[in-house]
All heavy atoms as a GROMACS GRO file, in nm:
protein
  463
    1MET      N    1  -0.278   0.393  -2.191
    1MET     CA    2  -0.310   0.306  -2.081
    1MET      C    3  -0.197   0.301  -1.975
    1MET      O    4  -0.228   0.294  -1.859
    1MET     CB    5  -0.347   0.169  -2.136
    1MET     CG    6  -0.390   0.072  -2.031
    1MET     SD    7  -0.552   0.119  -1.966
    1MET     CE    8  -0.604  -0.033  -1.896
    2LYS      N    9  -0.076   0.297  -2.023
    2LYS     CA   10   0.035   0.289  -1.926
    2LYS      C   11   0.043   0.410  -1.833
    2LYS      O   12   0.084   0.394  -1.721
    2LYS     CB   13   0.164   0.274  -2.006
    2LYS     CG   14   0.182   0.138  -2.072
    2LYS     CD   15   0.325   0.103  -2.088
    2LYS     CE   16   0.330  -0.030  -2.149
    2LYS     NZ   17   0.428  -0.116  -2.098
    3ASP      N   18  -0.001   0.526  -1.885
    3ASP     CA   19  -0.001   0.650  -1.798
    3ASP      C   20  -0.098   0.626  -1.681
    3ASP      O   21  -0.066   0.663  -1.569
    3ASP     CB   22  -0.042   0.769  -1.876
    3ASP     CG   23   0.067   0.810  -1.975
    3ASP    OD1   24   0.183   0.775  -1.952
    3ASP    OD2   25   0.033   0.877  -2.073
    4LYS      N   26  -0.213   0.566  -1.707
    4LYS     CA   27  -0.312   0.541  -1.600
    4LYS      C   28  -0.259   0.442  -1.503
    4LYS      O   29  -0.278   0.453  -1.381
    4LYS     CB   30  -0.442   0.495  -1.662
    4LYS     CG   31  -0.519   0.598  -1.733
    4LYS     CD   32  -0.648   0.548  -1.793
    4LYS     CE   33  -0.723   0.655  -1.870
    4LYS     NZ   34  -0.849   0.604  -1.923
    5ILE      N   35  -0.194   0.335  -1.550
    5ILE     CA   36  -0.139   0.238  -1.465
    5ILE      C   37  -0.030   0.299  -1.375
    5ILE      O   38  -0.020   0.274  -1.256
    5ILE     CB   39  -0.083   0.115  -1.547
    5ILE    CG1   40  -0.201   0.042  -1.611
    5ILE    CG2   41  -0.001   0.022  -1.456
    5ILE    CD1   42  -0.161  -0.073  -1.704
    6GLU      N   43   0.059   0.375  -1.443
    6GLU     CA   44   0.168   0.442  -1.365
    6GLU      C   45   0.117   0.534  -1.260
    6GLU      O   46   0.164   0.539  -1.148
    6GLU     CB   47   0.259   0.514  -1.464
    6GLU     CG   48   0.393   0.548  -1.411
    6GLU     CD   49   0.474   0.426  -1.376
    6GLU    OE1   50   0.473   0.329  -1.456
    6GLU    OE2   51   0.542   0.434  -1.275
    7THR      N   52   0.011   0.612  -1.293
    7THR     CA   53  -0.048   0.705  -1.197
    7THR      C   54  -0.108   0.629  -1.077
    7THR      O   55  -0.091   0.665  -0.964
    7THR     CB   56  -0.155   0.792  -1.264
    7THR    OG1   57  -0.092   0.858  -1.373
    7THR    CG2   58  -0.217   0.893  -1.170
    8THR      N   59  -0.185   0.526  -1.108
    8THR     CA   60  -0.245   0.446  -1.004
    8THR      C   61  -0.138   0.376  -0.918
    8THR      O   62  -0.150   0.365  -0.794
    8THR     CB   63  -0.343   0.342  -1.068
    8THR    OG1   64  -0.426   0.406  -1.153
    8THR    CG2   65  -0.412   0.267  -0.959
    9LEU      N   66  -0.032   0.328  -0.978
    9LEU     CA   67   0.076   0.264  -0.907
    9LEU      C   68   0.142   0.363  -0.814
    9LEU      O   69   0.169   0.328  -0.697
    9LEU     CB   70   0.182   0.211  -1.006
    9LEU     CG   71   0.288   0.122  -0.956
    9LEU    CD1   72   0.238  -0.001  -0.879
    9LEU    CD2   73   0.377   0.073  -1.068
   10GLU      N   74   0.167   0.482  -0.854
   10GLU     CA   75   0.227   0.591  -0.770
   10GLU      C   76   0.130   0.618  -0.648
   10GLU      O   77   0.177   0.635  -0.540
   10GLU     CB   78   0.248   0.715  -0.849
   10GLU     CG   79   0.362   0.706  -0.948
   10GLU     CD   80   0.377   0.827  -1.030
   10GLU    OE1   81   0.316   0.931  -1.002
   10GLU    OE2   82   0.450   0.818  -1.134
   11TYR      N   83   0.000   0.620  -0.678
   11TYR     CA   84  -0.097   0.644  -0.567
   11TYR      C   85  -0.084   0.539  -0.462
   11TYR      O   86  -0.083   0.571  -0.341
   11TYR     CB   87  -0.238   0.651  -0.628
   11TYR     CG   88  -0.348   0.649  -0.525
   11TYR    CD1   89  -0.378   0.768  -0.462
   11TYR    CD2   90  -0.418   0.531  -0.490
   11TYR    CE1   91  -0.477   0.771  -0.361
   11TYR    CE2   92  -0.518   0.535  -0.397
   11TYR     CZ   93  -0.549   0.658  -0.328
   11TYR     OH   94  -0.644   0.655  -0.234
   12TYR      N   95  -0.085   0.412  -0.502
   12TYR     CA   96  -0.083   0.304  -0.401
   12TYR      C   97   0.054   0.292  -0.337
   12TYR      O   98   0.059   0.260  -0.216
   12TYR     CB   99  -0.120   0.169  -0.471
   12TYR     CG  100  -0.270   0.157  -0.490
   12TYR    CD1  101  -0.324   0.145  -0.617
   12TYR    CD2  102  -0.361   0.162  -0.385
   12TYR    CE1  103  -0.460   0.136  -0.638
   12TYR    CE2  104  -0.496   0.157  -0.401
   12TYR     CZ  105  -0.548   0.144  -0.530
   12TYR     OH  106  -0.681   0.135  -0.548
   13GLN      N  107   0.158   0.333  -0.400
   13GLN     CA  108   0.288   0.335  -0.339
   13GLN      C  109   0.298   0.440  -0.234
   13GLN      O  110   0.358   0.429  -0.124
   13GLN     CB  111   0.403   0.351  -0.442
   13GLN     CG  112   0.421   0.229  -0.525
   13GLN     CD  113   0.516   0.246  -0.642
   13GLN    OE1  114   0.528   0.360  -0.691
   13GLN    NE2  115   0.571   0.137  -0.692
   14THR      N  116   0.228   0.556  -0.256
   14THR     CA  117   0.218   0.660  -0.162
   14THR      C  118   0.134   0.614  -0.038
   14THR      O  119   0.176   0.640   0.075
   14THR     CB  120   0.155   0.787  -0.223
   14THR    OG1  121   0.237   0.832  -0.328
   14THR    CG2  122   0.143   0.902  -0.123
   15LYS      N  123   0.027   0.546  -0.063
   15LYS     CA  124  -0.057   0.491   0.046
   15LYS      C  125   0.028   0.390   0.130
   15LYS      O  126   0.016   0.394   0.251
   15LYS     CB  127  -0.181   0.425  -0.010
   15LYS     CG  128  -0.284   0.517  -0.062
   15LYS     CD  129  -0.328   0.603   0.052
   15LYS     CE  130  -0.468   0.661   0.030
   15LYS     NZ  131  -0.506   0.751   0.139
   16GLU      N  132   0.104   0.309   0.062
   16GLU     CA  133   0.194   0.217   0.132
   16GLU      C  134   0.290   0.288   0.225
   16GLU      O  135   0.307   0.249   0.339
   16GLU     CB  136   0.266   0.132   0.029
   16GLU     CG  137   0.359   0.023   0.088
   16GLU     CD  138   0.435  -0.052  -0.016
   16GLU    OE1  139   0.467   0.006  -0.120
   16GLU    OE2  140   0.456  -0.173   0.003
   17ARG      N  141   0.351   0.395   0.176
   17ARG     CA  142   0.446   0.467   0.258
   17ARG      C  143   0.376   0.536   0.379
   17ARG      O  144   0.432   0.542   0.488
   17ARG     CB  145   0.520   0.574   0.175
   17ARG     CG  146   0.632   0.524   0.098
   17ARG     CD  147   0.713   0.634   0.034
   17ARG     NE  148   0.643   0.716  -0.065
   17ARG     CZ  149   0.621   0.683  -0.190
   17ARG    NH1  150   0.671   0.568  -0.234
   17ARG    NH2  151   0.556   0.761  -0.275
   18GLN      N  152   0.253   0.584   0.353
   18GLN     CA  153   0.178   0.645   0.461
   18GLN      C  154   0.147   0.544   0.575
   18GLN      O  155   0.157   0.584   0.689
   18GLN     CB  156   0.048   0.706   0.406
   18GLN     CG  157   0.068   0.829   0.322
   18GLN     CD  158  -0.060   0.876   0.258
   18GLN    OE1  159  -0.161   0.810   0.257
   18GLN    NE2  160  -0.056   0.998   0.206
   19ILE      N  161   0.108   0.424   0.538
   19ILE     CA  162   0.080   0.323   0.639
   19ILE      C  163   0.207   0.287   0.713
   19ILE      O  164   0.207   0.280   0.840
   19ILE     CB  165   0.023   0.201   0.568
   19ILE    CG1  166  -0.125   0.230   0.522
   19ILE    CG2  167   0.015   0.087   0.673
   19ILE    CD1  168  -0.181   0.122   0.443
   20LEU      N  169   0.320   0.266   0.641
   20LEU     CA  170   0.446   0.240   0.710
   20LEU      C  171   0.488   0.350   0.804
   20LEU      O  172   0.527   0.323   0.916
   20LEU     CB  173   0.553   0.212   0.606
   20LEU     CG  174   0.544   0.077   0.533
   20LEU    CD1  175   0.651   0.073   0.422
   20LEU    CD2  176   0.557  -0.037   0.625
   21ASP      N  177   0.471   0.471   0.761
   21ASP     CA  178   0.506   0.586   0.845
   21ASP      C  179   0.418   0.594   0.970
   21ASP      O  180   0.464   0.618   1.080
   21ASP     CB  181   0.492   0.718   0.767
   21ASP     CG  182   0.602   0.736   0.660
   21ASP    OD1  183   0.707   0.661   0.667
   21ASP    OD2  184   0.582   0.824   0.573
   22ALA      N  185   0.288   0.565   0.954
   22ALA     CA  186   0.196   0.567   1.068
   22ALA      C  187   0.229   0.461   1.164
   22ALA      O  188   0.229   0.486   1.289
   22ALA     CB  189   0.050   0.546   1.015
   23VAL      N  190   0.271   0.344   1.119
   23VAL     CA  191   0.302   0.228   1.206
   23VAL      C  192   0.435   0.259   1.277
   23VAL      O  193   0.446   0.244   1.397
   23VAL     CB  194   0.303   0.096   1.138
   23VAL    CG1  195   0.364  -0.012   1.219
   23VAL    CG2  196   0.166   0.059   1.086
   24ASN      N  197   0.531   0.304   1.203
   24ASN     CA  198   0.666   0.327   1.260
   24ASN      C  199   0.674   0.445   1.348
   24ASN      O  200   0.760   0.449   1.437
   24ASN     CB  201   0.769   0.340   1.146
   24ASN     CG  202   0.791   0.211   1.076
   24ASN    OD1  203   0.780   0.107   1.130
   24ASN    ND2  204   0.829   0.218   0.946
   25SER      N  205   0.585   0.544   1.333
   25SER     CA  206   0.587   0.663   1.420
   25SER      C  207   0.508   0.650   1.547
   25SER      O  208   0.512   0.738   1.628
   25SER     CB  209   0.544   0.784   1.336
   25SER     OG  210   0.406   0.773   1.308
   26ASN      N  211   0.428   0.542   1.558
   26ASN     CA  212   0.347   0.530   1.677
   26ASN      C  213   0.392   0.410   1.759
   26ASN      O  214   0.382   0.295   1.717
   26ASN     CB  215   0.202   0.506   1.632
   26ASN     CG  216   0.104   0.516   1.747
   26ASN    OD1  217   0.136   0.513   1.861
   26ASN    ND2  218  -0.026   0.538   1.709
   27SER      N  219   0.434   0.432   1.881
   27SER     CA  220   0.483   0.326   1.965
   27SER      C  221   0.374   0.272   2.061
   27SER      O  222   0.401   0.185   2.138
   27SER     CB  223   0.601   0.376   2.055
   27SER     OG  224   0.552   0.481   2.134
   28LYS      N  225   0.247   0.326   2.045
   28LYS     CA  226   0.142   0.282   2.133
   28LYS      C  227   0.026   0.216   2.056
   28LYS      O  228  -0.090   0.237   2.086
   28LYS     CB  229   0.090   0.400   2.216
   28LYS     CG  230   0.198   0.459   2.306
   28LYS     CD  231   0.143   0.573   2.381
   28LYS     CE  232   0.255   0.625   2.474
   28LYS     NZ  233   0.208   0.726   2.565
   29LEU      N  234   0.062   0.140   1.958
   29LEU     CA  235  -0.040   0.072   1.877
   29LEU      C  236  -0.093  -0.048   1.958
   29LEU      O  237  -0.021  -0.122   2.020
   29LEU     CB  238   0.015   0.022   1.745
   29LEU     CG  239   0.057   0.127   1.642
   29LEU    CD1  240   0.131   0.062   1.529
   29LEU    CD2  241  -0.060   0.208   1.598
   30THR      N  242  -0.226  -0.062   1.944
   30THR     CA  243  -0.288  -0.184   2.006
   30THR      C  244  -0.279  -0.297   1.904
   30THR      O  245  -0.247  -0.275   1.789
   30THR     CB  246  -0.437  -0.159   2.035
   30THR    OG1  247  -0.508  -0.133   1.917
   30THR    CG2  248  -0.450  -0.037   2.132
   31ALA      N  249  -0.318  -0.418   1.948
   31ALA     CA  250  -0.314  -0.533   1.863
   31ALA      C  251  -0.417  -0.508   1.749
   31ALA      O  252  -0.391  -0.546   1.627
   31ALA     CB  253  -0.351  -0.657   1.939
   32GLU      N  254  -0.530  -0.450   1.781
   32GLU     CA  255  -0.630  -0.424   1.680
   32GLU      C  256  -0.579  -0.324   1.576
   32GLU      O  257  -0.604  -0.339   1.452
   32GLU     CB  258  -0.758  -0.364   1.746
   32GLU     CG  259  -0.835  -0.466   1.826
   32GLU     CD  260  -0.780  -0.481   1.972
   32GLU    OE1  261  -0.708  -0.393   2.011
   32GLU    OE2  262  -0.815  -0.580   2.028
   33ASP      N  263  -0.502  -0.222   1.619
   33ASP     CA  264  -0.442  -0.129   1.524
   33ASP      C  265  -0.344  -0.197   1.431
   33ASP      O  266  -0.346  -0.174   1.312
   33ASP     CB  267  -0.365  -0.015   1.600
   33ASP     CG  268  -0.458   0.074   1.678
   33ASP    OD1  269  -0.574   0.087   1.640
   33ASP    OD2  270  -0.409   0.132   1.780
   34ILE      N  271  -0.261  -0.288   1.484
   34ILE     CA  272  -0.159  -0.356   1.402
   34ILE      C  273  -0.232  -0.443   1.300
   34ILE      O  274  -0.193  -0.452   1.187
   34ILE     CB  275  -0.069  -0.438   1.497
   34ILE    CG1  276   0.016  -0.335   1.581
   34ILE    CG2  277   0.023  -0.527   1.417
   34ILE    CD1  278   0.096  -0.407   1.693
   35ILE      N  279  -0.335  -0.516   1.347
   35ILE     CA  280  -0.410  -0.602   1.255
   35ILE      C  281  -0.475  -0.519   1.145
   35ILE      O  282  -0.468  -0.549   1.023
   35ILE     CB  283  -0.518  -0.682   1.334
   35ILE    CG1  284  -0.447  -0.785   1.420
   35ILE    CG2  285  -0.617  -0.750   1.238
   35ILE    CD1  286  -0.538  -0.853   1.520
   36HIS      N  287  -0.533  -0.405   1.186
   36HIS     CA  288  -0.597  -0.312   1.083
   36HIS      C  289  -0.495  -0.269   0.983
   36HIS      O  290  -0.522  -0.277   0.860
   36HIS     CB  291  -0.660  -0.195   1.158
   36HIS     CG  292  -0.720  -0.095   1.062
   36HIS    ND1  293  -0.832  -0.117   0.989
   36HIS    CD2  294  -0.674   0.031   1.031
   36HIS    CE1  295  -0.858  -0.007   0.915
   36HIS    NE2  296  -0.761   0.079   0.937
   37TYR      N  297  -0.382  -0.217   1.026
   37TYR     CA  298  -0.280  -0.170   0.933
   37TYR      C  299  -0.229  -0.282   0.844
   37TYR      O  300  -0.202  -0.264   0.725
   37TYR     CB  301  -0.166  -0.103   1.009
   37TYR     CG  302  -0.192   0.038   1.059
   37TYR    CD1  303  -0.177   0.069   1.189
   37TYR    CD2  304  -0.237   0.133   0.966
   37TYR    CE1  305  -0.206   0.198   1.233
   37TYR    CE2  306  -0.264   0.264   1.017
   37TYR     CZ  307  -0.252   0.297   1.146
   37TYR     OH  308  -0.278   0.426   1.191
   38GLY      N  309  -0.217  -0.398   0.906
   38GLY     CA  310  -0.171  -0.517   0.829
   38GLY      C  311  -0.266  -0.554   0.716
   38GLY      O  312  -0.224  -0.590   0.605
   39GLU      N  313  -0.394  -0.550   0.749
   39GLU     CA  314  -0.491  -0.579   0.648
   39GLU      C  315  -0.491  -0.480   0.535
   39GLU      O  316  -0.501  -0.514   0.419
   39GLU     CB  317  -0.633  -0.583   0.714
   39GLU     CG  318  -0.658  -0.707   0.798
   39GLU     CD  319  -0.784  -0.705   0.877
   39GLU    OE1  320  -0.843  -0.596   0.888
   39GLU    OE2  321  -0.823  -0.808   0.933
   40GLU      N  322  -0.480  -0.350   0.570
   40GLU     CA  323  -0.474  -0.247   0.472
   40GLU      C  324  -0.350  -0.264   0.384
   40GLU      O  325  -0.355  -0.252   0.263
   40GLU     CB  326  -0.467  -0.108   0.538
   40GLU     CG  327  -0.598  -0.059   0.588
   40GLU     CD  328  -0.592   0.086   0.642
   40GLU    OE1  329  -0.503   0.158   0.602
   40GLU    OE2  330  -0.681   0.120   0.720
   41MET      N  331  -0.237  -0.297   0.449
   41MET     CA  332  -0.110  -0.312   0.375
   41MET      C  333  -0.123  -0.432   0.279
   41MET      O  334  -0.069  -0.427   0.162
   41MET     CB  335   0.002  -0.335   0.472
   41MET     CG  336   0.140  -0.341   0.402
   41MET     SD  337   0.182  -0.191   0.316
   41MET     CE  338   0.247  -0.093   0.446
   42ALA      N  339  -0.185  -0.540   0.325
   42ALA     CA  340  -0.201  -0.658   0.236
   42ALA      C  341  -0.284  -0.625   0.110
   42ALA      O  342  -0.244  -0.662  -0.004
   42ALA     CB  343  -0.267  -0.773   0.314
   43ILE      N  344  -0.387  -0.545   0.126
   43ILE     CA  345  -0.465  -0.507   0.009
   43ILE      C  346  -0.387  -0.422  -0.083
   43ILE      O  347  -0.388  -0.437  -0.206
   43ILE     CB  348  -0.592  -0.434   0.059
   43ILE    CG1  349  -0.689  -0.533   0.133
   43ILE    CG2  350  -0.668  -0.366  -0.059
   43ILE    CD1  351  -0.799  -0.463   0.206
   44ILE      N  352  -0.314  -0.324  -0.030
   44ILE     CA  353  -0.234  -0.235  -0.111
   44ILE      C  354  -0.122  -0.308  -0.183
   44ILE      O  355  -0.102  -0.291  -0.304
   44ILE     CB  356  -0.184  -0.118  -0.025
   44ILE    CG1  357  -0.293  -0.029   0.010
   44ILE    CG2  358  -0.071  -0.041  -0.104
   44ILE    CD1  359  -0.262   0.081   0.112
   45VAL      N  360  -0.054  -0.398  -0.116
   45VAL     CA  361   0.053  -0.475  -0.180
   45VAL      C  362  -0.005  -0.565  -0.293
   45VAL      O  363   0.059  -0.574  -0.397
   45VAL     CB  364   0.127  -0.558  -0.077
   45VAL    CG1  365   0.218  -0.660  -0.139
   45VAL    CG2  366   0.207  -0.470   0.018
   46TYR      N  367  -0.122  -0.617  -0.272
   46TYR     CA  368  -0.187  -0.703  -0.379
   46TYR      C  369  -0.215  -0.616  -0.500
   46TYR      O  370  -0.188  -0.655  -0.611
   46TYR     CB  371  -0.322  -0.760  -0.322
   46TYR     CG  372  -0.393  -0.834  -0.423
   46TYR    CD1  373  -0.362  -0.963  -0.460
   46TYR    CD2  374  -0.505  -0.776  -0.483
   46TYR    CE1  375  -0.434  -1.035  -0.554
   46TYR    CE2  376  -0.579  -0.850  -0.579
   46TYR     CZ  377  -0.541  -0.976  -0.613
   46TYR     OH  378  -0.612  -1.042  -0.712
   47LYS      N  379  -0.267  -0.493  -0.478
   47LYS     CA  380  -0.297  -0.403  -0.584
   47LYS      C  381  -0.168  -0.356  -0.658
   47LYS      O  382  -0.169  -0.352  -0.781
   47LYS     CB  383  -0.379  -0.282  -0.535
   47LYS     CG  384  -0.518  -0.322  -0.495
   47LYS     CD  385  -0.596  -0.201  -0.450
   47LYS     CE  386  -0.734  -0.239  -0.405
   47LYS     NZ  387  -0.815  -0.128  -0.363
   48ILE      N  388  -0.064  -0.327  -0.584
   48ILE     CA  389   0.060  -0.289  -0.645
   48ILE      C  390   0.115  -0.401  -0.730
   48ILE      O  391   0.161  -0.378  -0.845
   48ILE     CB  392   0.162  -0.245  -0.533
   48ILE    CG1  393   0.119  -0.113  -0.473
   48ILE    CG2  394   0.304  -0.237  -0.593
   48ILE    CD1  395   0.200  -0.068  -0.352
   49THR      N  396   0.110  -0.523  -0.681
   49THR     CA  397   0.156  -0.634  -0.759
   49THR      C  398   0.079  -0.653  -0.883
   49THR      O  399   0.140  -0.676  -0.990
   49THR     CB  400   0.150  -0.762  -0.674
   49THR    OG1  401   0.226  -0.746  -0.551
   49THR    CG2  402   0.204  -0.883  -0.745
   50ALA      N  403  -0.053  -0.642  -0.879
   50ALA     CA  404  -0.137  -0.657  -0.996
   50ALA      C  405  -0.102  -0.549  -1.099
   50ALA      O  406  -0.100  -0.570  -1.217
   50ALA     CB  407  -0.286  -0.653  -0.956
   51LEU      N  408  -0.083  -0.426  -1.048
   51LEU     CA  409  -0.050  -0.317  -1.138
   51LEU      C  410   0.083  -0.333  -1.210
   51LEU      O  411   0.102  -0.299  -1.327
   51LEU     CB  412  -0.056  -0.180  -1.063
   51LEU     CG  413  -0.199  -0.134  -1.029
   51LEU    CD1  414  -0.189  -0.024  -0.927
   51LEU    CD2  415  -0.272  -0.084  -1.153
   52GLU      N  416   0.181  -0.380  -1.132
   52GLU     CA  417   0.313  -0.408  -1.192
   52GLU      C  418   0.306  -0.511  -1.295
   52GLU      O  419   0.378  -0.500  -1.403
   52GLU     CB  420   0.413  -0.440  -1.081
   52GLU     CG  421   0.448  -0.320  -0.990
   52GLU     CD  422   0.540  -0.357  -0.877
   52GLU    OE1  423   0.548  -0.477  -0.838
   52GLU    OE2  424   0.593  -0.264  -0.817
   53ILE      N  425   0.229  -0.615  -1.274
   53ILE     CA  426   0.212  -0.720  -1.373
   53ILE      C  427   0.139  -0.664  -1.498
   53ILE      O  428   0.184  -0.690  -1.615
   53ILE     CB  429   0.132  -0.836  -1.317
   53ILE    CG1  430   0.221  -0.911  -1.217
   53ILE    CG2  431   0.089  -0.934  -1.427
   53ILE    CD1  432   0.146  -1.016  -1.137
   54ALA      N  433   0.042  -0.583  -1.479
   54ALA     CA  434  -0.028  -0.520  -1.589
   54ALA      C  435   0.063  -0.430  -1.672
   54ALA      O  436   0.057  -0.423  -1.793
   54ALA     CB  437  -0.152  -0.445  -1.538
   55LYS      N  438   0.150  -0.359  -1.597
   55LYS     CA  439   0.242  -0.267  -1.665
   55LYS      C  440   0.341  -0.346  -1.751
   55LYS      O  441   0.375  -0.299  -1.861
   55LYS     CB  442   0.317  -0.189  -1.557
   55LYS     CG  443   0.403  -0.074  -1.612
   55LYS     CD  444   0.455   0.009  -1.502
   55LYS     CE  445   0.583  -0.046  -1.449
   55LYS     NZ  446   0.651   0.043  -1.356
   56GLU      N  447   0.383  -0.465  -1.713
   56GLU     CA  448   0.473  -0.544  -1.789
   56GLU      C  449   0.409  -0.599  -1.915
   56GLU      O  450   0.472  -0.612  -2.018
   56GLU     CB  451   0.529  -0.660  -1.707
   56GLU     CG  452   0.623  -0.617  -1.599
   56GLU     CD  453   0.672  -0.735  -1.518
   56GLU    OE1  454   0.646  -0.851  -1.550
   56GLU    OE2  455   0.736  -0.708  -1.417
   57ASN      N  456   0.278  -0.626  -1.909
   57ASN     CA  457   0.205  -0.679  -2.026
   57ASN      C  458   0.163  -0.570  -2.106
   57ASN      O  459   0.137  -0.529  -2.193
   57ASN     CB  460   0.090  -0.768  -1.983
   57ASN     CG  461   0.144  -0.892  -1.909
   57ASN    OD1  462   0.246  -0.941  -1.935
   57ASN    ND2  463   0.062  -0.939  -1.810
   0.00000   0.00000   0.00000
């Protein structure tokens, strides 16, 4: 089970880096873009946190 959690955690961490790279590399984001990326990041951070807690237990 830990292997599946670890694999999923790596996937979401990669997604998190992709979002950060997309935001940091684009200087012409609209307010809607920023809100969209923020919502996506919130979901991913929530999932990462839940996976890290599951990994500890």
